[in-house]
N, C-alpha and C positions, 0 to 999 in steps of 0.2 A: 375583523381581528387579523392582524398581520403577525407572522413570526419573524424574529430577527434572522435565524438560521435553523438548520435541521436540529442542532442541539437544543435550542431554545424550544422548538416544537416538540421534541422528545421529553423535556422536562415538564412541560404543560400537559402533555398527553398522559405522561405518568401520574399526574394528579387525579386523572379520571379513571385509574386503574387500581387504586388502593384496595378496593373491595376483593382483589384477587391475592392479596398477600397471604392469606390463610390456605390458598390452594397449592402452594409450592409450585408455581408456574414455570414453564420454560418460554423464553422469548425467542421468536424466529423472525429474522429480518430478511427483507427482499433487497439484495444488492443491486445497484450500489447505493442509491439515494436513501434507502430505508435503514441502512446500517447505523449511521450516527443518531438517528431518531431512536432506534431500538436499543442502542447502547445506553442511553439515558433512561429509558424505560426499564432495562435489565438491572441497571444500578439501583434505581429506586425501589425495585421489587425484590432485590437481592437474588435475582434468578440467573441462571445460565444463559448464554447468548449463543445462538446457533444461526445459520443461514439457510435459505431456501433459494437456490439459483434459479431465477426465471428470466426469460428473454421475451419482451413484447414482440409481436409481429406487426410492424408498422405499415400503414398504407403507403404504397409507392407514392413518393412526392410529398407525403405527409407522415414522416416516420414517427412523430410524436403522438399520432392518432392510432391507437392500437385496434386492430381488427382481429386480434387474438393473441394467445400467449402459449409459450412452451415452457416446461420446467423439467427438473430432475425427475427420474423414475418414469419417464415417458408421459408426464402430464401434458395435456393439450386442450386449450380452450379456443373456440372460434366465436367471434361476435357477428352474427349473421346481419344484425341491423347495421352495424358500422360498415361492413362490406357492401351492403346494398346501397347505403346512403352515399359511399365514396365511389361507387362504380368499379370496385375491385373484383377481379375475376378469380376463379379457383386456381388457374395457372400462375397468376401473380402471387396468391397465397402460398403455393407451393414453392415458389422461387425464394420467397423472403424466409420461409421456413427452413429451407436448406442452408441458407447463409447463417440464420440465427442458431441453428443446432451446433454449428462448428464454434461460434462463439460462446454458446452455453457450456460446451465441454471444456473450453479453454478456461473460462472463468471458474468453474467448478474445480478443475485441478489447481488453479493458483490459490483459491481462497481456502480450500480444504487442506491442501499440502499433505495429503495422505492420511490425515487424521479422521477418525469415525466421527459421525454426527452425534449429537446429544440424543440420548434415548427418549423417545416421545411416547412410547407405548404406556397407556393408562394415565397420562399427565394431561394437565390443562396447559394448552399451547396458545400463546399470544403472537399471533402473526402480525407484523408491524412494517408498514411503508411510510413513505413521506407524504403520501396522499393517494386518493383514488380518482381517476378520471372515468375511463370507460369500464373499469373494474376487471378487466381480462386477466391481468396479472395477479391480482388478489384472489381471484377465483381459482386460478391454478395453484396457488400457494396454499389455500385452503384444503384443496383436494389432495395435494401431496401429503400435508401433515396428517390429514385424516387417514390416508392410505398407510402411514407410517405407525398408526395405532393410537394417535391422540384421542383421549376420552372426551375432550371438550375443546373446541376451537373458538377462540375469541379474535376477531379481526379488529385492529385498532389503528386509526390513521389521524393525523392532525386536522386534515381537511378533505372535504368530499362534497360532491353535489347533493342537493336535497333529496333526490330520488335514489341515493346510492343503495338503500336497503332493498328496493324493488330490483336493481341491477344484480345484486348478489344472491338473492333467493335464499336458500336453505343450506348453502355451503358452510356457513359459520353459525355456531350456536348463539353468539353474542357479537354485536357490532357497537363499537365505541368510536365516536368522532365528536370532538368538542366544537367544531365549526362546519356548519353546512350552509354556505351562503346561497342566496338566490341567484346571484349572477356569477356563473362559474364558467371560465373559459380554459383555464390551465392551472395545474397545480401551482406553478412558479409565480403566478400572479399574487399569491398570499404569503410570499417569503421575500424579505428585504435582500437576502443573500441566498441565491438559488444556484450557486456554482456547482459544476458537475463534480460529484464525489469521485476521488480517485481510488485506484486499486491499494495505493499506500494507506489511504485513510481507512479503507475497509479492514485491511490486515492489522492496522494499529488498533482498531476498536475491538477486533476479535481477540488480539493478543492481550489487551487490558482486561477484557472479561475473563479470559482464561486464567490470568493471574490471580483474580479474586476467587477463583473456584479450583485452584491447584497450587501446588508449590512452585515458587519461582526458581528458575535455574540459577545456579551458583557461578560466580566468577572463578575461573581456574587459571592460576598463574603457571606459565610454561616458560622454561629455559630452553633455548636452542643453542646447542654447543656447535658453532660453526669453526672452520679451521683458524680464522683470524680473530674471532670474538665470541663471548658468550652473551646472547641477546635474551631480553626479558620481555614477555608479553602477557597481557590479560585476555583471556578467552572467555567470551560468553555465548553460549548457543541456546537459543530459546527452544520450547517444545515446538516440534515439526517445523524446523526452519526452512525458509524459502532459499537461503544461501548464506554465505559468510563474506563479510567485508574486512580487508586487512587495512588498517590505518597507518600511513606513512607520515610521521610527524615533521613539521618544518623546523627551521633553524631556531635554536634556543628552546624547543619544546620537547616534551617527553609524553609517555603514555599516561602521565598524570595531569595532562592539559585539561583545565576545566572546559574549554570550548570543544575539544574533540571528544571528551567524555559525555558531554551533552548531546552532541550529534550521534554518538554511539547509542546512547539511551533511546533516542528517537528511532534509530534503525532497529533496536531490539523490540520496541513496541510494534514496529511494522512487521515483525517475524523474521528479522535478519539477524544472523550471528554476527559478532564483531570480534576482531582481535586487534587490541591496541598494542602496537609493538614499537619498542625502542630500538632503532637501527644502530645507534651508537651506544657504547658503554659509558658509564659514569666518567671514566678517565679520558674518553675521546671527546666528549661534549664540548670542552673549551677549544678544541682544535678546529678553527674556521675552515681550514683546507678540507677537513673531512665532512664538515657541515655542508659545504658546497661542492661536494664530489658525487655527482649522479651515478657514475659508473660503479663506485664503491657501494653506495646505498641501494642502487638498483639490483646489484649482484646478491647482496644480502636479503633483500626482499624476495628476489626470485627464489633463492634457496629455502627460505622459510615457506614460501607458497608451495613448494614441492612437498615439504615435510608435513604441512597442514593438510594437504589433500589426503595423506596417509592416516591422519588422526582419525580414530573410530567415530568420533562426534561429527566430523566433517566429510566423511567419505562420500563421494558422489554428489556432493553439493556444488552448485556454481560458486565461483569465487570472484570478488570484486576488490578494487582498490579505491580508496579515499585518501588523497593527498593533500596536504596543506602547506603552503608556502613552497619551500625547497623539496618538501616531501612529495609534491606533485611530479617533480622532474623524476624523482626515484621511481615512482609508480609507473610513469610512462617508459622509463628505461627497463625496468623490470618486465613490462608487458610484452616487450620485443624479444625477451629471452626465451630459449627453448624450455618447454615444459610448463610454463606458467598460465597461459591461455585464459587471462581474466575475462569474464563475461561482460564486464562494464567497469568504467573508471569515472570517478568524480573528483575534481580539483576545486579546493576551497581557497580563493585568494592565492592561487599557486603561481609557481614560475615554471610553466611547461617550456618555456623557451630554452631552459637549461638542459633539456633532454636532447636539444640539437639535432643530429642526423637520425636519431632514433625515432623521432615523431613520424616520419614517413613509413616506419615499419610497424607501427602499432595498428592493430586490426580490431581492438575492442571499442565499442561505442564510448564516446568520451564527452562528459559534460564538464565545462568550465564555468565556475561560478565566481563572479568578481563583484566587489563593491563598486557602486557608481561613483563614490567619491575617491577611489583609489585609481587615479587616472593613469599613473605610470604603469602599474600592473596590468590594467584593463588594456592598454596598448600593446603590452607584450603578449597578452593572451590572444588578441586579434591576430598578431603576426604568426604566433604559434599555431593557432587553429588553421591558418592557411596552408601550413605544411603537413597536417594531418590527412591521411588519405581515408581513414575510417569514418563512420557516421559520428558526427560531432554537433555540439550545441554550445553557444556561449550566452549565458543568461546573467543579467546585471541586477544586483539587489539595489534598489534606489537609495541614494544618500549614504550607503554604508561604506565604512572605512576598511583598511586592510584587515583588521582583527574582528570585523563585524560585531562591534561592541554596542552598537546603537540598539534601542529597544526594538525587538522583534526580528532584527536582522539575522541573528543566529538561527531563530526558529525557522526563518525562511529557507536558510541554507539546509537545514536538516530536512524539511519538507521537499525541497527540490531533489535532494539526494535520494531520499526514500522512494520517490516516484521513479527516478531514473534507474535505480537498482531493481525495484519490483518489476518495471517494465521489461528489463533485459535478462532477468533471471528467470529462465524457463527450464523445465524438466523434459526429458525425451518421454514420448508416449510409451 
């Protein structure tokens, strides 16, 4: 049995768990790979989705081979057999554990974003991962949810070795696995697509599940009265946001652009707030001189940024810019203005070259996304990137044109943007 990807594995695993429907279960996923699997299980069972952050303690030189695992609430499991077979020493274990505890704390902050976990006391809890190999991480997760008061623990995975029940002992009350092959080397061999799950995907899955079990946040129209114009924007801030992204639209576009709204919706699902902002008034839009005026647009974006930081819904949140076409130049211009301090910038089919001398003053990590078929703009982006002094990347969406209208092209832009922003939006400890 092969799975197409983790979502497919989750749907097939869910079919084995329908007997739990009457138990009103909670589904707990092991990030990152277990989250897309668990999202499908939670959807099928109508259950809330939570996470249990675990870090594998990989054998030095063989990081995929777990000699133990650590988790939230101080959980710790050591696989003496794996350590012995791999020749790993206690000193090596301690060194790996120190490194992984820092990453464990980082991921817990990023994924939870200050929100409390789902109440597990007295509940049936289904712990889900994308598979079991040594069993160390699964053991740690089962012990954590048990310590949090779970009345019944069910461990469910799409694939595991035939002896997985022996490896896990009594830490779970029930084990569910539809596929236990005789020849098992690694979990990934049973998936056609086993690409690494990103932080953005984890956050999107958690946001989707949260929307099913709580009220969706509403879009709020805001009018910014600037000295030279009254600008209108649509602000949406999800529950427990990771940050907020301001959209600077391109020539001939507005906050009603279906392309930018589609990207914004994807960012919202990843736990990011969005402000779709018109930098020109309706009367100004026909004026091509203003459309191609980065100093004017950048100054307006900078002023809105300062005001947004004072909005109670956004206070203390990292701020980023998403610029399309000429809006990219406005975003880069604003990024060099005092008091804006964006944490990250993404340009979609943008004209960063129009920011001219401001490029060297930008300090925010900047991602330039260009369509592979948009050759003229691609060359302008290459030249502009050479002027940037901050961290930057130029990513090409193959065969996509300037408007990314080709099937899957805009979805690729949204995914790349979500990954860039979630990577660079961090909170102070």
